[in-house]
N, CA and C atoms as a LAMMPS dump frame, in Angstrom:
ITEM: TIMESTEP
0
ITEM: NUMBER OF ATOMS
255
ITEM: BOX BOUNDS ff ff ff
-5.0000000000000000e+02 5.0000000000000000e+02
-5.0000000000000000e+02 5.0000000000000000e+02
-5.0000000000000000e+02 5.0000000000000000e+02
ITEM: ATOMS id mol type element x y z
1 1 1 N -214.371 -189.559 -147.196
2 1 2 C -214.399 -189.749 -145.861
3 1 3 C -213.621 -188.692 -144.812
4 2 1 N -214.471 -188.009 -144.315
5 2 2 C -214.211 -186.798 -143.957
6 2 3 C -215.031 -186.979 -142.155
7 3 1 N -213.83 -187.172 -141.427
8 3 2 C -213.689 -187.195 -140.175
9 3 3 C -213.853 -185.911 -139.031
10 4 1 N -214.404 -185.408 -138.128
11 4 2 C -214.311 -184.61 -137.454
12 4 3 C -213.345 -184.791 -136.375
13 5 1 N -212.144 -183.671 -136.378
14 5 2 C -211.182 -184.01 -135.299
15 5 3 C -211.693 -183.465 -133.95
16 6 1 N -210.996 -183.897 -132.912
17 6 2 C -211.869 -183.272 -131.435
18 6 3 C -211.75 -181.873 -131.408
19 7 1 N -212.073 -181.303 -130.74
20 7 2 C -211.945 -179.722 -129.852
21 7 3 C -211.451 -179.538 -128.726
22 8 1 N -210.563 -179.812 -128.563
23 8 2 C -209.784 -180.075 -127.509
24 8 3 C -210.348 -178.766 -126.405
25 9 1 N -210.575 -177.65 -126.53
26 9 2 C -210.981 -176.547 -126.046
27 9 3 C -212.073 -176.686 -125.488
28 10 1 N -212.89 -177.676 -126.421
29 10 2 C -214.37 -177.695 -126.043
30 10 3 C -214.64 -179.059 -125.05
31 11 1 N -213.378 -179.897 -125.196
32 11 2 C -213.893 -181.225 -124.624
33 11 3 C -213.131 -180.84 -123.084
34 12 1 N -212.509 -179.815 -122.832
35 12 2 C -211.331 -179.231 -121.627
36 12 3 C -212.338 -180.065 -120.206
37 13 1 N -213.546 -179.46 -120.086
38 13 2 C -214.18 -179.743 -118.897
39 13 3 C -214.726 -181.082 -118.379
40 14 1 N -214.495 -181.957 -119.353
41 14 2 C -214.53 -183.708 -119.147
42 14 3 C -213.723 -184.405 -119.323
43 15 1 N -212.337 -183.883 -120.172
44 15 2 C -211.377 -185.036 -120.24
45 15 3 C -211.086 -185.971 -119.503
46 16 1 N -210.8 -185.01 -118.301
47 16 2 C -209.993 -186.085 -116.756
48 16 3 C -211.399 -186.961 -116.597
49 17 1 N -212.199 -186.254 -116.534
50 17 2 C -213.451 -187.454 -115.803
51 17 3 C -213.584 -188.589 -116.843
52 18 1 N -213.322 -188.421 -118.179
53 18 2 C -213.45 -189.614 -119.162
54 18 3 C -212.001 -190.898 -118.729
55 19 1 N -211.153 -190.345 -118.336
56 19 2 C -209.663 -191.009 -118.079
57 19 3 C -209.123 -190.848 -116.785
58 20 1 N -209.974 -191.467 -115.984
59 20 2 C -209.265 -191.469 -114.372
60 20 3 C -207.805 -191.885 -113.904
61 21 1 N -207.084 -191.209 -113.556
62 21 2 C -205.898 -191.489 -113.445
63 21 3 C -205.651 -192.085 -112.573
64 22 1 N -206.513 -192.833 -111.657
65 22 2 C -206.429 -193.9 -110.5
66 22 3 C -206.378 -195.448 -110.824
67 23 1 N -206.493 -195.547 -112.442
68 23 2 C -206.468 -196.74 -113.054
69 23 3 C -205.206 -197.434 -112.63
70 24 1 N -205.224 -198.653 -112.345
71 24 2 C -203.812 -199.639 -112.273
72 24 3 C -202.785 -199.316 -113.234
73 25 1 N -203.158 -199.352 -114.441
74 25 2 C -202.354 -199.059 -115.315
75 25 3 C -201.091 -197.801 -115.585
76 26 1 N -201.919 -196.59 -114.889
77 26 2 C -201.45 -195.625 -114.667
78 26 3 C -200.067 -195.726 -113.735
79 27 1 N -200.333 -196.144 -112.705
80 27 2 C -198.821 -196.078 -112.129
81 27 3 C -197.808 -197.264 -112.716
82 28 1 N -198.082 -197.788 -113.588
83 28 2 C -197.41 -198.825 -114.413
84 28 3 C -196.493 -198.048 -115.052
85 29 1 N -197.06 -197.186 -115.559
86 29 2 C -196.845 -196.524 -116.838
87 29 3 C -195.88 -195.674 -116.239
88 30 1 N -196.192 -194.647 -115.139
89 30 2 C -195.354 -193.876 -114.62
90 30 3 C -194.138 -193.954 -114.36
91 31 1 N -193.989 -195.257 -113.653
92 31 2 C -192.638 -196.079 -113.202
93 31 3 C -192.086 -196.337 -114.439
94 32 1 N -192.933 -196.879 -115.548
95 32 2 C -191.706 -196.885 -116.774
96 32 3 C -191.148 -196.027 -117.216
97 33 1 N -191.755 -194.818 -117.367
98 33 2 C -191.773 -193.475 -118.19
99 33 3 C -190.346 -192.8 -116.98
100 34 1 N -190.551 -193.008 -116.166
101 34 2 C -189.644 -192.028 -115.191
102 34 3 C -188.287 -193.454 -115.501
103 35 1 N -188.173 -194.517 -115.321
104 35 2 C -187.101 -195.017 -115.471
105 35 3 C -186.116 -195.305 -116.983
106 36 1 N -187.123 -195.087 -118.114
107 36 2 C -186.607 -194.819 -119.484
108 36 3 C -186.301 -193.415 -119.706
109 37 1 N -186.918 -192.737 -118.851
110 37 2 C -186.037 -191.242 -119.534
111 37 3 C -185.315 -190.906 -118.118
112 38 1 N -184.927 -191.628 -117.324
113 38 2 C -183.997 -191.433 -116.276
114 38 3 C -183.909 -190.348 -115.548
115 39 1 N -185.804 -189.985 -115.252
116 39 2 C -185.973 -188.715 -114.518
117 39 3 C -186.045 -189.021 -113.017
118 40 1 N -185.646 -187.478 -112.598
119 40 2 C -185.123 -187.804 -110.919
120 40 3 C -184.83 -186.172 -110.69
121 41 1 N -184.763 -185.671 -109.727
122 41 2 C -184.338 -184.279 -109.483
123 41 3 C -183.426 -183.908 -110.191
124 42 1 N -183.24 -182.689 -110.63
125 42 2 C -182.379 -181.784 -111.544
126 42 3 C -182.727 -182.16 -112.708
127 43 1 N -183.355 -183.49 -113.198
128 43 2 C -183.597 -183.577 -114.907
129 43 3 C -185.224 -182.92 -114.997
130 44 1 N -184.822 -182.788 -116.22
131 44 2 C -186.254 -181.62 -116.99
132 44 3 C -186.76 -182.458 -117.591
133 45 1 N -188.234 -182.779 -117.729
134 45 2 C -189.293 -183.349 -118.832
135 45 3 C -189.894 -182.255 -119.757
136 46 1 N -189.929 -182.558 -121.18
137 46 2 C -190.695 -181.37 -121.849
138 46 3 C -191.881 -182.409 -122.361
139 47 1 N -193.154 -182.133 -122.169
140 47 2 C -194.376 -182.644 -122.491
141 47 3 C -194.873 -182.399 -123.415
142 48 1 N -194.602 -182.499 -124.975
143 48 2 C -195.627 -182.05 -125.887
144 48 3 C -196.686 -182.462 -126.12
145 49 1 N -197.809 -181.872 -126.043
146 49 2 C -199.312 -182.239 -126.141
147 49 3 C -199.408 -182.818 -124.744
148 50 1 N -199.321 -181.925 -123.8
149 50 2 C -199.744 -182.494 -122.201
150 50 3 C -200.903 -182.432 -121.749
151 51 1 N -201.757 -181.943 -122.77
152 51 2 C -203.608 -181.591 -122.156
153 51 3 C -203.176 -181.066 -120.811
154 52 1 N -204.246 -181.708 -120.124
155 52 2 C -204.543 -181.446 -118.664
156 52 3 C -203.388 -181.489 -117.687
157 53 1 N -202.143 -182.275 -117.992
158 53 2 C -200.851 -182.681 -117.037
159 53 3 C -201.426 -184.033 -116.688
160 54 1 N -201.996 -184.567 -117.301
161 54 2 C -202.67 -185.937 -116.544
162 54 3 C -201.322 -186.815 -116.375
163 55 1 N -200.369 -187.117 -117.325
164 55 2 C -199.145 -187.604 -117.192
165 55 3 C -198.194 -186.67 -116.494
166 56 1 N -197.996 -185.717 -117.048
167 56 2 C -196.851 -184.916 -116.663
168 56 3 C -196.693 -184.575 -114.849
169 57 1 N -197.895 -183.921 -114.33
170 57 2 C -198.286 -183.844 -113.056
171 57 3 C -197.186 -184.986 -112.241
172 58 1 N -198.327 -186.008 -112.563
173 58 2 C -197.653 -187.743 -111.81
174 58 3 C -195.92 -187.97 -111.761
175 59 1 N -195.838 -187.146 -113.181
176 59 2 C -194.398 -187.395 -113.398
177 59 3 C -193.198 -186.887 -112.576
178 60 1 N -193.879 -185.663 -112.222
179 60 2 C -192.911 -184.643 -111.466
180 60 3 C -193.066 -184.938 -110.254
181 61 1 N -194.427 -185.476 -109.778
182 61 2 C -194.64 -185.265 -108.358
183 61 3 C -193.772 -186.862 -107.787
184 62 1 N -193.732 -188.084 -108.7
185 62 2 C -193.246 -189.191 -108.387
186 62 3 C -191.439 -188.833 -108.793
187 63 1 N -191.192 -188.465 -109.747
188 63 2 C -189.647 -188.146 -110.043
189 63 3 C -189.094 -187.017 -109.413
190 64 1 N -189.835 -185.967 -108.863
191 64 2 C -188.586 -184.955 -108.556
192 64 3 C -188.417 -184.084 -109.667
193 65 1 N -188.507 -184.763 -110.715
194 65 2 C -187.989 -183.935 -112.065
195 65 3 C -188.6 -182.438 -112.253
196 66 1 N -187.81 -181.522 -113.387
197 66 2 C -188.976 -180.278 -113.363
198 66 3 C -189.618 -180.539 -114.838
199 67 1 N -190.472 -179.62 -115.172
200 67 2 C -191.504 -180.077 -116.37
201 67 3 C -192.026 -178.797 -116.836
202 68 1 N -191.998 -178.999 -118.052
203 68 2 C -192.509 -177.975 -118.956
204 68 3 C -193.863 -178.689 -119.986
205 69 1 N -195.1 -178.1 -119.944
206 69 2 C -195.732 -178.822 -120.925
207 69 3 C -196.369 -177.735 -121.715
208 70 1 N -196.449 -178.103 -122.962
209 70 2 C -196.526 -177.564 -124.344
210 70 3 C -198.282 -178.068 -124.671
211 71 1 N -199.244 -177.358 -125.171
212 71 2 C -200.523 -177.967 -126.104
213 71 3 C -200.92 -176.87 -126.666
214 72 1 N -201.643 -177.538 -127.519
215 72 2 C -202.07 -176.249 -128.492
216 72 3 C -203.639 -175.926 -128.458
217 73 1 N -204.268 -176.493 -126.958
218 73 2 C -205.268 -176.378 -126.812
219 73 3 C -205.331 -175.478 -125.183
220 74 1 N -205.719 -174.184 -125.471
221 74 2 C -205.197 -172.743 -124.273
222 74 3 C -206.177 -173.636 -122.71
223 75 1 N -207.384 -174.054 -123.475
224 75 2 C -208.521 -174.725 -122.158
225 75 3 C -208.068 -175.605 -121.813
226 76 1 N -206.901 -176.567 -122.367
227 76 2 C -205.989 -177.899 -121.766
228 76 3 C -205.366 -177.425 -120.913
229 77 1 N -204.59 -176.551 -121.013
230 77 2 C -203.104 -175.616 -120.353
231 77 3 C -203.966 -175.131 -118.926
232 78 1 N -205.078 -174.286 -119.286
233 78 2 C -205.741 -173.993 -118.344
234 78 3 C -206.199 -175.019 -117.35
235 79 1 N -206.771 -176.163 -117.366
236 79 2 C -206.961 -177.152 -116.622
237 79 3 C -205.497 -177.259 -116.2
238 80 1 N -204.387 -177.869 -116.772
239 80 2 C -203.174 -178.23 -116.102
240 80 3 C -202.639 -177.047 -115.12
241 81 1 N -202.417 -176.024 -115.645
242 81 2 C -202.346 -174.952 -114.487
243 81 3 C -203.182 -174.997 -113.206
244 82 1 N -204.554 -175.391 -113.411
245 82 2 C -205.001 -175.197 -112.122
246 82 3 C -204.709 -176.099 -111.505
247 83 1 N -204.316 -177.584 -111.605
248 83 2 C -203.622 -178.508 -111.119
249 83 3 C -202.56 -178.71 -110.45
250 84 1 N -201.699 -177.589 -111.476
251 84 2 C -200.267 -177.399 -110.641
252 84 3 C -200.143 -176.912 -109.683
253 85 1 N -200.311 -177.693 -108.487
254 85 2 C -199.279 -177.02 -106.94
255 85 3 C -198.136 -177.204 -106.975
């Protein structure tokens, strides 16, 4: 069985379009992650495999914590940086 792994550099352009951030479950998960992680101003978040920042950015915006995101796809990180205001 030879499965092709996704090339995230290749799909970075459409990644967020196929995973809308305004879905109802996202807000629920953001709240749960903030609560479980004790995220708040002055706290730090390390997101390994952050992709386009789809989870990282809303966590920072809602909790006020600081974050650093790592991903092995330069194209995904470029998307995250472009969204990080």
